[in-house]
N, CA, C and O atoms as a Tripos MOL2 file, in Angstrom:
@<TRIPOS>MOLECULE
protein
  252   251    63     0     0
PROTEIN
NO_CHARGES

@<TRIPOS>ATOM
      1 N          34.9800    2.7940   -0.6930 N.3       1 UNK1
      2 CA         34.0450    2.6700   -1.7910 C.3       1 UNK1
      3 C          33.7380    4.0700   -2.3280 C.2       1 UNK1
      4 O          33.6180    5.0350   -1.5720 O.2       1 UNK1
      5 N          33.6180    4.1470   -3.6350 N.am      2 UNK2
      6 CA         33.2580    5.4010   -4.2850 C.3       2 UNK2
      7 C          31.7930    5.3630   -4.7140 C.2       2 UNK2
      8 O          31.1740    4.3000   -4.7580 O.2       2 UNK2
      9 N          31.2570    6.5230   -5.0250 N.am      3 UNK3
     10 CA         29.8560    6.6130   -5.4370 C.3       3 UNK3
     11 C          29.5820    5.7760   -6.6840 C.2       3 UNK3
     12 O          28.5320    5.1410   -6.7880 O.2       3 UNK3
     13 N          30.5140    5.7740   -7.6200 N.am      4 UNK4
     14 CA         30.2990    4.9940   -8.8400 C.3       4 UNK4
     15 C          30.1570    3.5040   -8.5340 C.2       4 UNK4
     16 O          29.3430    2.8140   -9.1490 O.2       4 UNK4
     17 N          30.9480    3.0140   -7.5860 N.am      5 UNK5
     18 CA         30.8450    1.6050   -7.2170 C.3       5 UNK5
     19 C          29.5060    1.3020   -6.5500 C.2       5 UNK5
     20 O          28.9050    0.2570   -6.7970 O.2       5 UNK5
     21 N          29.0470    2.2140   -5.7140 N.am      6 UNK6
     22 CA         27.7380    2.0460   -5.0800 C.3       6 UNK6
     23 C          26.6530    1.9040   -6.1400 C.2       6 UNK6
     24 O          25.8260    0.9950   -6.0640 O.2       6 UNK6
     25 N          26.6510    2.8000   -7.1310 N.am      7 UNK7
     26 CA         25.6320    2.7470   -8.1800 C.3       7 UNK7
     27 C          25.7900    1.5070   -9.0550 C.2       7 UNK7
     28 O          24.7910    0.9380   -9.4970 O.2       7 UNK7
     29 N          27.0130    1.0830   -9.3100 N.am      8 UNK8
     30 CA         27.2250   -0.1460  -10.0890 C.3       8 UNK8
     31 C          26.6270   -1.3470   -9.3660 C.2       8 UNK8
     32 O          25.9860   -2.1960   -9.9850 O.2       8 UNK8
     33 N          26.8370   -1.4130   -8.0610 N.am      9 UNK9
     34 CA         26.2890   -2.5270   -7.2780 C.3       9 UNK9
     35 C          24.7660   -2.4740   -7.2440 C.2       9 UNK9
     36 O          24.1020   -3.5000   -7.3930 O.2       9 UNK9
     37 N          24.2150   -1.2810   -7.0500 N.am     10 UNK10
     38 CA         22.7580   -1.1500   -7.0600 C.3      10 UNK10
     39 C          22.1850   -1.5680   -8.4120 C.2      10 UNK10
     40 O          21.1860   -2.2840   -8.4720 O.2      10 UNK10
     41 N          22.8200   -1.1210   -9.4970 N.am     11 UNK11
     42 CA         22.3680   -1.5020  -10.8370 C.3      11 UNK11
     43 C          22.4320   -3.0090  -11.0370 C.2      11 UNK11
     44 O          21.5330   -3.5960  -11.6390 O.2      11 UNK11
     45 N          23.4850   -3.6340  -10.5390 N.am     12 UNK12
     46 CA         23.6590   -5.0780  -10.7070 C.3      12 UNK12
     47 C          22.5570   -5.8510   -9.9820 C.2      12 UNK12
     48 O          22.0710   -6.8600  -10.4940 O.2      12 UNK12
     49 N          22.1650   -5.3930   -8.8140 N.am     13 UNK13
     50 CA         21.1880   -6.1360   -8.0210 C.3      13 UNK13
     51 C          19.7420   -5.7550   -8.3000 C.2      13 UNK13
     52 O          18.8390   -6.5720   -8.1210 O.2      13 UNK13
     53 N          19.5190   -4.5310   -8.7340 N.am     14 UNK14
     54 CA         18.1400   -4.0760   -8.9390 C.3      14 UNK14
     55 C          17.8120   -3.7750  -10.3960 C.2      14 UNK14
     56 O          16.6450   -3.6020  -10.7470 O.2      14 UNK14
     57 N          18.8230   -3.7120  -11.2340 N.am     15 UNK15
     58 CA         18.6200   -3.3260  -12.6210 C.3      15 UNK15
     59 C          18.8130   -1.8200  -12.7630 C.2      15 UNK15
     60 O          18.4440   -1.0480  -11.8780 O.2      15 UNK15
     61 N          19.3840   -1.4220  -13.8690 N.am     16 UNK16
     62 CA         19.7210   -0.0140  -14.0770 C.3      16 UNK16
     63 C          18.4940    0.8900  -14.0620 C.2      16 UNK16
     64 O          18.5640    2.0140  -13.5640 O.2      16 UNK16
     65 N          17.3840    0.4220  -14.5930 N.am     17 UNK17
     66 CA         16.1780    1.2500  -14.6530 C.3      17 UNK17
     67 C          15.5400    1.4260  -13.2750 C.2      17 UNK17
     68 O          15.0290    2.5010  -12.9610 O.2      17 UNK17
     69 N          15.5670    0.3830  -12.4590 N.am     18 UNK18
     70 CA         14.8710    0.4250  -11.1700 C.3      18 UNK18
     71 C          15.7350    0.9290  -10.0300 C.2      18 UNK18
     72 O          15.2000    1.4400   -9.0460 O.2      18 UNK18
     73 N          17.0340    0.8070  -10.1230 N.am     19 UNK19
     74 CA         17.9020    1.1400   -8.9890 C.3      19 UNK19
     75 C          17.7590    2.5910   -8.5460 C.2      19 UNK19
     76 O          17.7740    2.8710   -7.3470 O.2      19 UNK19
     77 N          17.6210    3.5110   -9.4830 N.am     20 UNK20
     78 CA         17.5120    4.9230   -9.1240 C.3      20 UNK20
     79 C          16.1580    5.2370   -8.4960 C.2      20 UNK20
     80 O          16.0630    6.0750   -7.6000 O.2      20 UNK20
     81 N          15.1200    4.5680   -8.9650 N.am     21 UNK21
     82 CA         13.7970    4.7340   -8.3560 C.3      21 UNK21
     83 C          13.8260    4.2040   -6.9330 C.2      21 UNK21
     84 O          13.3590    4.8670   -6.0070 O.2      21 UNK21
     85 N          14.3740    3.0130   -6.7620 N.am     22 UNK22
     86 CA         14.4750    2.3930   -5.4440 C.3      22 UNK22
     87 C          15.2840    3.2710   -4.5070 C.2      22 UNK22
     88 O          14.8980    3.4710   -3.3550 O.2      22 UNK22
     89 N          16.4060    3.7990   -4.9890 N.am     23 UNK23
     90 CA         17.2870    4.6330   -4.1660 C.3      23 UNK23
     91 C          16.6250    5.9410   -3.7490 C.2      23 UNK23
     92 O          16.9750    6.5200   -2.7200 O.2      23 UNK23
     93 N          15.6830    6.3960   -4.5380 N.am     24 UNK24
     94 CA         14.9880    7.6470   -4.2230 C.3      24 UNK24
     95 C          13.7930    7.4370   -3.3060 C.2      24 UNK24
     96 O          13.3950    8.3570   -2.5910 O.2      24 UNK24
     97 N          13.2120    6.2320   -3.3150 N.am     25 UNK25
     98 CA         11.9420    6.0220   -2.6190 C.3      25 UNK25
     99 C          12.0000    5.1190   -1.3980 C.2      25 UNK25
    100 O          11.1140    5.1870   -0.5460 O.2      25 UNK25
    101 N          13.0070    4.2850   -1.2910 N.am     26 UNK26
    102 CA         13.0680    3.3100   -0.2090 C.3      26 UNK26
    103 C          13.8910    3.8320    0.9570 C.2      26 UNK26
    104 O          15.0800    4.1180    0.8200 O.2      26 UNK26
    105 N          13.2390    3.9510    2.1040 N.am     27 UNK27
    106 CA         13.9500    4.3800    3.3120 C.3      27 UNK27
    107 C          14.6270    3.1520    3.9140 C.2      27 UNK27
    108 O          13.9770    2.1470    4.2020 O.2      27 UNK27
    109 N          15.9220    3.2480    4.0950 N.am     28 UNK28
    110 CA         16.6910    2.1500    4.6610 C.3      28 UNK28
    111 C          16.6280    2.2170    6.1790 C.2      28 UNK28
    112 O          17.0000    3.2330    6.7660 O.2      28 UNK28
    113 N          16.1660    1.1640    6.8180 N.am     29 UNK29
    114 CA         16.0110    1.1840    8.2810 C.3      29 UNK29
    115 C          17.2900    1.5580    9.0300 C.2      29 UNK29
    116 O          17.2310    2.2950   10.0140 O.2      29 UNK29
    117 N          18.4280    1.0670    8.5870 N.am     30 UNK30
    118 CA         19.6830    1.3510    9.2940 C.3      30 UNK30
    119 C          20.1260    2.8110    9.1800 C.2      30 UNK30
    120 O          20.9150    3.2890    9.9960 O.2      30 UNK30
    121 N          19.6160    3.5180    8.1660 N.am     31 UNK31
    122 CA         20.0090    4.9120    7.9780 C.3      31 UNK31
    123 C          18.8830    5.8860    8.3090 C.2      31 UNK31
    124 O          19.1360    7.0560    8.5970 O.2      31 UNK31
    125 N          17.6480    5.4060    8.2690 N.am     32 UNK32
    126 CA         16.5150    6.2900    8.5020 C.3      32 UNK32
    127 C          16.2770    7.2730    7.3710 C.2      32 UNK32
    128 O          15.6310    8.3050    7.5520 O.2      32 UNK32
    129 N          16.8040    6.9400    6.2060 N.am     33 UNK33
    130 CA         16.6460    7.8000    5.0290 C.3      33 UNK33
    131 C          16.8940    6.9840    3.7710 C.2      33 UNK33
    132 O          17.3200    5.8320    3.8530 O.2      33 UNK33
    133 N          16.6350    7.5610    2.6230 N.am     34 UNK34
    134 CA         16.8630    6.8750    1.3570 C.3      34 UNK34
    135 C          18.3430    6.9410    0.9860 C.2      34 UNK34
    136 O          19.1160    7.6800    1.5950 O.2      34 UNK34
    137 N          18.7160    6.1700   -0.0070 N.am     35 UNK35
    138 CA         20.0950    6.2250   -0.5130 C.3      35 UNK35
    139 C          20.4150    7.6370   -0.9860 C.2      35 UNK35
    140 O          21.4670    8.1810   -0.6530 O.2      35 UNK35
    141 N          19.5150    8.2300   -1.7590 N.am     36 UNK36
    142 CA         19.7780    9.5700   -2.2840 C.3      36 UNK36
    143 C          19.9110   10.6010   -1.1680 C.2      36 UNK36
    144 O          20.7680   11.4820   -1.2400 O.2      36 UNK36
    145 N          19.0720   10.4990   -0.1390 N.am     37 UNK37
    146 CA         19.1770   11.4170    0.9930 C.3      37 UNK37
    147 C          20.4930   11.2150    1.7370 C.2      37 UNK37
    148 O          21.1340   12.1790    2.1560 O.2      37 UNK37
    149 N          20.8870    9.9610    1.8960 N.am     38 UNK38
    150 CA         22.1430    9.6550    2.5860 C.3      38 UNK38
    151 C          23.3320   10.2340    1.8270 C.2      38 UNK38
    152 O          24.2470   10.7900    2.4330 O.2      38 UNK38
    153 N          23.3180   10.1040    0.5190 N.am     39 UNK39
    154 CA         24.3990   10.6730   -0.2920 C.3      39 UNK39
    155 C          24.4250   12.1920   -0.1190 C.2      39 UNK39
    156 O          25.4900   12.7890    0.0410 O.2      39 UNK39
    157 N          23.2510   12.8030   -0.1530 N.am     40 UNK40
    158 CA         23.1550   14.2650   -0.0720 C.3      40 UNK40
    159 C          23.6980   14.8330    1.2400 C.2      40 UNK40
    160 O          24.2330   15.9410    1.2670 O.2      40 UNK40
    161 N          23.5580   14.0760    2.3190 N.am     41 UNK41
    162 CA         24.0480   14.5850    3.6160 C.3      41 UNK41
    163 C          25.4500   14.0800    3.9610 C.2      41 UNK41
    164 O          25.9670   14.3660    5.0410 O.2      41 UNK41
    165 N          26.0580   13.3350    3.0480 N.am     42 UNK42
    166 CA         27.4510   12.9440    3.2330 C.3      42 UNK42
    167 C          27.7130   11.6600    3.9950 C.2      42 UNK42
    168 O          28.8080   11.4660    4.5220 O.2      42 UNK42
    169 N          26.7220   10.7790    4.0600 N.am     43 UNK43
    170 CA         26.9580    9.4760    4.6920 C.3      43 UNK43
    171 C          27.9820    8.7190    3.8360 C.2      43 UNK43
    172 O          27.8490    8.6990    2.6130 O.2      43 UNK43
    173 N          28.9810    8.1080    4.4380 N.am     44 UNK44
    174 CA         29.9820    7.3670    3.6520 C.3      44 UNK44
    175 C          29.3250    6.2830    2.7890 C.2      44 UNK44
    176 O          28.4010    5.5960    3.2240 O.2      44 UNK44
    177 N          29.8170    6.1510    1.5790 N.am     45 UNK45
    178 CA         29.2290    5.2100    0.6320 C.3      45 UNK45
    179 C          29.2900    3.7760    1.1360 C.2      45 UNK45
    180 O          28.3730    2.9960    0.8810 O.2      45 UNK45
    181 N          30.3350    3.4220    1.8340 N.am     46 UNK46
    182 CA         30.4500    2.0710    2.3830 C.3      46 UNK46
    183 C          29.3340    1.8060    3.3980 C.2      46 UNK46
    184 O          28.7660    0.7150    3.4270 O.2      46 UNK46
    185 N          29.0270    2.7910    4.2160 N.am     47 UNK47
    186 CA         27.9330    2.6370    5.1910 C.3      47 UNK47
    187 C          26.5830    2.5210    4.4780 C.2      47 UNK47
    188 O          25.7250    1.7370    4.8840 O.2      47 UNK47
    189 N          26.4020    3.3080    3.4110 N.am     48 UNK48
    190 CA         25.1630    3.2220    2.6300 C.3      48 UNK48
    191 C          25.0360    1.8250    2.0460 C.2      48 UNK48
    192 O          23.9620    1.2260    2.0980 O.2      48 UNK48
    193 N          26.1350    1.2960    1.4840 N.am     49 UNK49
    194 CA         26.0740   -0.0340    0.8900 C.3      49 UNK49
    195 C          25.7180   -1.0910    1.9320 C.2      49 UNK49
    196 O          24.9250   -1.9910    1.6540 O.2      49 UNK49
    197 N          26.2890   -0.9900    3.1140 N.am     50 UNK50
    198 CA         25.9510   -1.9600    4.1610 C.3      50 UNK50
    199 C          24.4630   -1.9290    4.4760 C.2      50 UNK50
    200 O          23.8520   -2.9770    4.6820 O.2      50 UNK50
    201 N          23.8810   -0.7510    4.5130 N.am     51 UNK51
    202 CA         22.4430   -0.6180    4.7700 C.3      51 UNK51
    203 C          21.6300   -1.1980    3.6200 C.2      51 UNK51
    204 O          20.6040   -1.8380    3.8460 O.2      51 UNK51
    205 N          22.0780   -0.9790    2.4000 N.am     52 UNK52
    206 CA         21.4150   -1.5590    1.2190 C.3      52 UNK52
    207 C          21.5190   -3.0720    1.2840 C.2      52 UNK52
    208 O          20.5370   -3.7840    1.0730 O.2      52 UNK52
    209 N          22.7170   -3.5560    1.5780 N.am     53 UNK53
    210 CA         22.9710   -4.9960    1.6540 C.3      53 UNK53
    211 C          22.0150   -5.6540    2.6430 C.2      53 UNK53
    212 O          21.4450   -6.7050    2.3520 O.2      53 UNK53
    213 N          21.8410   -5.0410    3.8000 N.am     54 UNK54
    214 CA         20.9230   -5.5770    4.8080 C.3      54 UNK54
    215 C          19.4740   -5.5230    4.3250 C.2      54 UNK54
    216 O          18.7310   -6.4940    4.4650 O.2      54 UNK54
    217 N          19.0800   -4.3970    3.7640 N.am     55 UNK55
    218 CA         17.6920   -4.2170    3.3230 C.3      55 UNK55
    219 C          17.3130   -5.1870    2.2130 C.2      55 UNK55
    220 O          16.1850   -5.6770    2.1710 O.2      55 UNK55
    221 N          18.2470   -5.4640    1.3190 N.am     56 UNK56
    222 CA         17.9720   -6.3770    0.2110 C.3      56 UNK56
    223 C          18.2300   -7.8420    0.5710 C.2      56 UNK56
    224 O          17.9520   -8.7430   -0.2210 O.2      56 UNK56
    225 N          18.7620   -8.0670    1.7700 N.am     57 UNK57
    226 CA         19.0850   -9.4130    2.2280 C.3      57 UNK57
    227 C          19.9670  -10.1530    1.2250 C.2      57 UNK57
    228 O          19.6870  -11.2840    0.8270 O.2      57 UNK57
    229 N          21.0450   -9.4700    0.8330 N.am     58 UNK58
    230 CA         21.9870  -10.0430   -0.1320 C.3      58 UNK58
    231 C          22.9130  -11.0360    0.5700 C.2      58 UNK58
    232 O          23.0760  -10.9810    1.7890 O.2      58 UNK58
    233 N          23.5150  -11.9360   -0.1950 N.am     59 UNK59
    234 CA         24.4300  -12.9080    0.4140 C.3      59 UNK59
    235 C          25.6900  -12.2280    0.9570 C.2      59 UNK59
    236 O          26.0640  -11.1360    0.5290 O.2      59 UNK59
    237 N          26.3180  -12.8940    1.8920 N.am     60 UNK60
    238 CA         27.5310  -12.3710    2.5330 C.3      60 UNK60
    239 C          28.6090  -12.0390    1.5060 C.2      60 UNK60
    240 O          29.3900  -11.1100    1.7130 O.2      60 UNK60
    241 N          28.6620  -12.7670    0.4290 N.am     61 UNK61
    242 CA         29.6850  -12.5330   -0.5930 C.3      61 UNK61
    243 C          29.5370  -11.1590   -1.2540 C.2      61 UNK61
    244 O          30.4740  -10.6770   -1.8900 O.2      61 UNK61
    245 N          28.3880  -10.5350   -1.1110 N.am     62 UNK62
    246 CA         28.1540   -9.2180   -1.7240 C.3      62 UNK62
    247 C          28.4250   -8.0770   -0.7650 C.2      62 UNK62
    248 O          28.2920   -6.9100   -1.1340 O.2      62 UNK62
    249 N          28.8030   -8.3970    0.4520 N.am     63 UNK63
    250 CA         29.0360   -7.3440    1.4200 C.3      63 UNK63
    251 C          30.2960   -6.6100    1.0550 C.2      63 UNK63
    252 O          30.6860   -5.6700    1.7470 O.2      63 UNK63
@<TRIPOS>BOND
     1     1     2 1
     2     2     3 1
     3     3     4 2
     4     3     5 am
     5     5     6 1
     6     6     7 1
     7     7     8 2
     8     7     9 am
     9     9    10 1
    10    10    11 1
    11    11    12 2
    12    11    13 am
    13    13    14 1
    14    14    15 1
    15    15    16 2
    16    15    17 am
    17    17    18 1
    18    18    19 1
    19    19    20 2
    20    19    21 am
    21    21    22 1
    22    22    23 1
    23    23    24 2
    24    23    25 am
    25    25    26 1
    26    26    27 1
    27    27    28 2
    28    27    29 am
    29    29    30 1
    30    30    31 1
    31    31    32 2
    32    31    33 am
    33    33    34 1
    34    34    35 1
    35    35    36 2
    36    35    37 am
    37    37    38 1
    38    38    39 1
    39    39    40 2
    40    39    41 am
    41    41    42 1
    42    42    43 1
    43    43    44 2
    44    43    45 am
    45    45    46 1
    46    46    47 1
    47    47    48 2
    48    47    49 am
    49    49    50 1
    50    50    51 1
    51    51    52 2
    52    51    53 am
    53    53    54 1
    54    54    55 1
    55    55    56 2
    56    55    57 am
    57    57    58 1
    58    58    59 1
    59    59    60 2
    60    59    61 am
    61    61    62 1
    62    62    63 1
    63    63    64 2
    64    63    65 am
    65    65    66 1
    66    66    67 1
    67    67    68 2
    68    67    69 am
    69    69    70 1
    70    70    71 1
    71    71    72 2
    72    71    73 am
    73    73    74 1
    74    74    75 1
    75    75    76 2
    76    75    77 am
    77    77    78 1
    78    78    79 1
    79    79    80 2
    80    79    81 am
    81    81    82 1
    82    82    83 1
    83    83    84 2
    84    83    85 am
    85    85    86 1
    86    86    87 1
    87    87    88 2
    88    87    89 am
    89    89    90 1
    90    90    91 1
    91    91    92 2
    92    91    93 am
    93    93    94 1
    94    94    95 1
    95    95    96 2
    96    95    97 am
    97    97    98 1
    98    98    99 1
    99    99   100 2
   100    99   101 am
   101   101   102 1
   102   102   103 1
   103   103   104 2
   104   103   105 am
   105   105   106 1
   106   106   107 1
   107   107   108 2
   108   107   109 am
   109   109   110 1
   110   110   111 1
   111   111   112 2
   112   111   113 am
   113   113   114 1
   114   114   115 1
   115   115   116 2
   116   115   117 am
   117   117   118 1
   118   118   119 1
   119   119   120 2
   120   119   121 am
   121   121   122 1
   122   122   123 1
   123   123   124 2
   124   123   125 am
   125   125   126 1
   126   126   127 1
   127   127   128 2
   128   127   129 am
   129   129   130 1
   130   130   131 1
   131   131   132 2
   132   131   133 am
   133   133   134 1
   134   134   135 1
   135   135   136 2
   136   135   137 am
   137   137   138 1
   138   138   139 1
   139   139   140 2
   140   139   141 am
   141   141   142 1
   142   142   143 1
   143   143   144 2
   144   143   145 am
   145   145   146 1
   146   146   147 1
   147   147   148 2
   148   147   149 am
   149   149   150 1
   150   150   151 1
   151   151   152 2
   152   151   153 am
   153   153   154 1
   154   154   155 1
   155   155   156 2
   156   155   157 am
   157   157   158 1
   158   158   159 1
   159   159   160 2
   160   159   161 am
   161   161   162 1
   162   162   163 1
   163   163   164 2
   164   163   165 am
   165   165   166 1
   166   166   167 1
   167   167   168 2
   168   167   169 am
   169   169   170 1
   170   170   171 1
   171   171   172 2
   172   171   173 am
   173   173   174 1
   174   174   175 1
   175   175   176 2
   176   175   177 am
   177   177   178 1
   178   178   179 1
   179   179   180 2
   180   179   181 am
   181   181   182 1
   182   182   183 1
   183   183   184 2
   184   183   185 am
   185   185   186 1
   186   186   187 1
   187   187   188 2
   188   187   189 am
   189   189   190 1
   190   190   191 1
   191   191   192 2
   192   191   193 am
   193   193   194 1
   194   194   195 1
   195   195   196 2
   196   195   197 am
   197   197   198 1
   198   198   199 1
   199   199   200 2
   200   199   201 am
   201   201   202 1
   202   202   203 1
   203   203   204 2
   204   203   205 am
   205   205   206 1
   206   206   207 1
   207   207   208 2
   208   207   209 am
   209   209   210 1
   210   210   211 1
   211   211   212 2
   212   211   213 am
   213   213   214 1
   214   214   215 1
   215   215   216 2
   216   215   217 am
   217   217   218 1
   218   218   219 1
   219   219   220 2
   220   219   221 am
   221   221   222 1
   222   222   223 1
   223   223   224 2
   224   223   225 am
   225   225   226 1
   226   226   227 1
   227   227   228 2
   228   227   229 am
   229   229   230 1
   230   230   231 1
   231   231   232 2
   232   231   233 am
   233   233   234 1
   234   234   235 1
   235   235   236 2
   236   235   237 am
   237   237   238 1
   238   238   239 1
   239   239   240 2
   240   239   241 am
   241   241   242 1
   242   242   243 1
   243   243   244 2
   244   243   245 am
   245   245   246 1
   246   246   247 1
   247   247   248 2
   248   247   249 am
   249   249   250 1
   250   250   251 1
   251   251   252 2
@<TRIPOS>SUBSTRUCTURE
     1 UNK1         2 RESIDUE 1 A UNK
     2 UNK2         6 RESIDUE 1 A UNK
     3 UNK3        10 RESIDUE 1 A UNK
     4 UNK4        14 RESIDUE 1 A UNK
     5 UNK5        18 RESIDUE 1 A UNK
     6 UNK6        22 RESIDUE 1 A UNK
     7 UNK7        26 RESIDUE 1 A UNK
     8 UNK8        30 RESIDUE 1 A UNK
     9 UNK9        34 RESIDUE 1 A UNK
    10 UNK10       38 RESIDUE 1 A UNK
    11 UNK11       42 RESIDUE 1 A UNK
    12 UNK12       46 RESIDUE 1 A UNK
    13 UNK13       50 RESIDUE 1 A UNK
    14 UNK14       54 RESIDUE 1 A UNK
    15 UNK15       58 RESIDUE 1 A UNK
    16 UNK16       62 RESIDUE 1 A UNK
    17 UNK17       66 RESIDUE 1 A UNK
    18 UNK18       70 RESIDUE 1 A UNK
    19 UNK19       74 RESIDUE 1 A UNK
    20 UNK20       78 RESIDUE 1 A UNK
    21 UNK21       82 RESIDUE 1 A UNK
    22 UNK22       86 RESIDUE 1 A UNK
    23 UNK23       90 RESIDUE 1 A UNK
    24 UNK24       94 RESIDUE 1 A UNK
    25 UNK25       98 RESIDUE 1 A UNK
    26 UNK26      102 RESIDUE 1 A UNK
    27 UNK27      106 RESIDUE 1 A UNK
    28 UNK28      110 RESIDUE 1 A UNK
    29 UNK29      114 RESIDUE 1 A UNK
    30 UNK30      118 RESIDUE 1 A UNK
    31 UNK31      122 RESIDUE 1 A UNK
    32 UNK32      126 RESIDUE 1 A UNK
    33 UNK33      130 RESIDUE 1 A UNK
    34 UNK34      134 RESIDUE 1 A UNK
    35 UNK35      138 RESIDUE 1 A UNK
    36 UNK36      142 RESIDUE 1 A UNK
    37 UNK37      146 RESIDUE 1 A UNK
    38 UNK38      150 RESIDUE 1 A UNK
    39 UNK39      154 RESIDUE 1 A UNK
    40 UNK40      158 RESIDUE 1 A UNK
    41 UNK41      162 RESIDUE 1 A UNK
    42 UNK42      166 RESIDUE 1 A UNK
    43 UNK43      170 RESIDUE 1 A UNK
    44 UNK44      174 RESIDUE 1 A UNK
    45 UNK45      178 RESIDUE 1 A UNK
    46 UNK46      182 RESIDUE 1 A UNK
    47 UNK47      186 RESIDUE 1 A UNK
    48 UNK48      190 RESIDUE 1 A UNK
    49 UNK49      194 RESIDUE 1 A UNK
    50 UNK50      198 RESIDUE 1 A UNK
    51 UNK51      202 RESIDUE 1 A UNK
    52 UNK52      206 RESIDUE 1 A UNK
    53 UNK53      210 RESIDUE 1 A UNK
    54 UNK54      214 RESIDUE 1 A UNK
    55 UNK55      218 RESIDUE 1 A UNK
    56 UNK56      222 RESIDUE 1 A UNK
    57 UNK57      226 RESIDUE 1 A UNK
    58 UNK58      230 RESIDUE 1 A UNK
    59 UNK59      234 RESIDUE 1 A UNK
    60 UNK60      238 RESIDUE 1 A UNK
    61 UNK61      242 RESIDUE 1 A UNK
    62 UNK62      246 RESIDUE 1 A UNK
    63 UNK63      250 RESIDUE 1 A UNK
């Protein structure tokens, strides 16, 4: 997964206006940090998405 795909998925599920706010403010339990912090320290985008998927309780088809 690439960063652009991560942001596209976040935009699709949270809306383009809210996704960046959510990514900056919501600490994901599986990562212990926000999406933006995870990106900054080099966490793989696929791992970030899995943590987002769990936090948002998305359906299996979105994994």
